[in-house]
C-alpha distance (Angstrom), angle and dihedral (degrees) to the residues before:
residue distance angle dihedral
M1 . . .
E2 3.80 . .
Q3 3.76 113.7 .
T4 3.87 116.2 -145.7
I5 3.72 124.2 -146.4
D6 3.78 117.8 -132.7
P7 3.86 101.0 -104.1
T8 3.90 90.4 -153.6
L9 3.84 92.1 66.8
G10 3.68 109.0 112.9
P11 3.84 96.9 -126.7
V12 3.78 89.7 51.8
L13 3.65 94.4 51.7
A14 3.80 90.2 48.7
R15 3.80 95.5 48.1
T16 3.77 93.6 116.0
G17 3.83 96.2 27.6
D18 3.68 128.4 116.3
E19 3.77 120.7 -83.0
R20 3.83 96.1 -92.5
A21 3.89 91.3 51.1
V22 3.77 91.3 50.4
L23 3.76 93.7 47.8
T24 3.80 97.0 43.6
S25 3.78 91.7 43.8
F26 3.86 94.7 54.2
L27 3.93 90.3 46.6
D28 3.75 92.7 49.4
F29 3.80 88.9 48.6
H30 3.76 92.8 55.0
R31 3.81 90.7 43.5
A32 3.83 89.8 57.2
V33 3.79 92.0 43.4
L34 3.71 89.0 59.6
L35 3.77 95.7 47.5
R36 3.85 89.3 49.4
K37 3.84 90.8 60.6
L38 4.00 88.4 65.1
R39 3.92 92.5 51.3
G40 3.70 114.3 119.0
L41 3.77 95.4 2.1
A42 3.76 125.7 127.0
D43 3.80 117.1 -123.2
A44 3.77 91.6 -109.3
D45 3.81 92.7 53.9
A46 3.92 90.1 50.4
R47 3.71 88.6 51.2
R48 3.83 97.6 46.2
R49 3.82 117.2 115.0
L50 3.80 107.9 -134.6
V51 3.75 98.5 167.5
P52 3.86 132.4 49.9
S53 3.70 93.3 -99.5
A54 3.83 124.1 71.0
T55 3.81 89.3 -104.3
T56 3.88 113.3 133.0
L57 3.81 132.3 164.0
A58 3.74 95.8 -107.3
G59 3.88 88.9 43.0
L60 3.74 91.3 57.1
V61 3.67 93.1 55.5
K62 3.91 91.4 45.1
H63 3.78 85.6 53.0
L64 3.76 96.3 48.8
T65 3.79 89.4 50.6
L66 3.86 90.2 60.0
V67 3.90 88.1 46.7
E68 3.71 91.6 52.6
R69 3.76 91.4 51.5
N70 3.81 93.8 44.3
W71 3.81 96.6 49.7
F72 3.80 101.6 40.2
P73 3.81 119.5 24.3
T74 3.88 96.1 22.9
L75 3.82 94.4 48.1
L76 3.85 101.3 29.7
A77 3.81 104.3 30.5
P78 3.75 109.7 13.6
E79 3.78 120.8 -174.6
P80 3.81 124.5 -152.1
G81 3.86 106.4 -72.8
D82 3.80 96.4 22.8
V83 3.82 112.2 139.4
Y84 3.76 123.5 -173.0
L85 3.84 102.4 -128.0
T86 3.92 114.4 -136.7
S87 3.86 106.4 151.2
D88 3.71 126.7 115.9
E89 3.82 87.3 -124.5
D90 3.80 89.9 53.5
A91 3.81 89.1 53.4
V92 3.77 92.4 50.7
A93 3.58 95.2 48.8
S94 3.81 91.8 47.1
F95 3.81 84.4 69.5
T96 3.85 99.0 40.3
L97 3.68 119.1 101.1
G98 3.84 123.2 -147.0
D99 3.73 118.3 -134.1
Q100 3.86 93.0 -106.6
E101 3.80 98.0 46.1
T102 3.85 113.7 112.8
I103 3.77 134.5 -179.6
V104 3.56 93.2 -100.1
G105 3.86 94.0 52.6
I106 3.86 92.8 45.7
T107 3.82 91.1 44.7
E108 3.76 91.9 53.3
A109 3.71 94.4 46.0
Y110 3.71 90.9 51.2
E111 3.80 94.1 47.2
R112 3.96 88.6 48.5
A113 3.93 88.9 51.6
C114 3.76 92.7 47.8
A115 3.84 93.1 48.6
R116 3.93 89.0 51.4
S117 3.78 89.2 45.9
R118 3.78 91.5 53.7
E119 3.82 91.6 46.5
V120 3.79 93.5 49.4
A121 3.88 95.0 42.4
A122 3.87 89.8 48.8
S123 3.85 91.1 54.8
V124 3.83 95.6 61.3
D125 3.82 134.8 59.4
L126 3.86 117.6 -107.3
D127 3.76 87.8 -116.4
H128 3.72 95.1 54.2
V129 3.74 111.2 123.5
V130 3.84 129.2 -153.3
P131 3.71 134.7 178.9
H132 3.80 116.4 -100.8
P133 3.78 121.9 -157.8
Q134 3.81 96.5 -129.9
L135 3.92 105.5 19.8
G136 3.70 103.0 43.6
E137 3.74 105.4 -127.7
V138 3.81 129.6 -1.5
S139 3.86 134.4 -174.1
V140 3.80 126.8 -131.9
R141 3.84 85.2 -116.4
W142 3.82 90.7 58.0
I143 3.78 93.1 43.3
L144 3.94 90.6 54.8
V145 3.78 92.3 45.9
H146 3.92 90.0 48.7
M147 3.87 90.7 47.4
I148 3.92 89.8 51.6
E149 3.81 88.3 54.1
E150 3.84 95.0 42.5
T151 3.76 94.4 47.1
A152 3.74 96.1 43.3
R153 3.67 93.1 48.3
H154 3.75 91.2 53.3
A155 3.85 91.7 43.7
G156 3.86 86.4 57.9
H157 3.78 89.9 50.1
A158 3.90 86.7 50.0
D159 3.72 91.3 49.0
I160 3.80 91.4 55.8
L161 3.87 91.6 45.0
R162 3.78 91.5 51.4
E163 3.77 91.2 49.1
L164 3.74 90.6 52.6
T165 3.81 92.8 48.2
D166 3.74 99.9 51.0
G167 3.81 110.3 -12.8
E168 3.84 94.4 -102.7
A169 3.82 108.6 141.8
G170 3.73 138.3 170.9
A171 3.86 138.0 65.3
L172 3.64 100.1 -90.5
């Protein structure tokens, strides 16, 4: 039996697009997969620890919000006071949920961060190079590929956590 691919998925639509269209469509696809993992869950379920680490579904989204801010606006379009976060403490804090944080709030913050990232990335050429506090220099192309990898990896974690939560599995 031949399986068809949903033609509305961004990466399918961009399959003959230019490099930027392909890169951004894959990143947006994985961003959307991550958010779909929270759909229909109660806040308590999204916060629940199901693995030995402190990783939770909501914590993954909170972490990727910081990652979006770090890699796009802070590196490519910094505003006064922006600091690229690199410490182990910053990494732990990015997964840690405050008592008042909800799925709605975390999702909205992530969506805002992604929108800002799209805006910033679209304003510069893929070959544009910026200094990075740990790596030396990085291009916008490299940042986009790195963010695809980072987001897809965490979307995979979210898929496993969601399956452990209520049995729901799959990217869509």
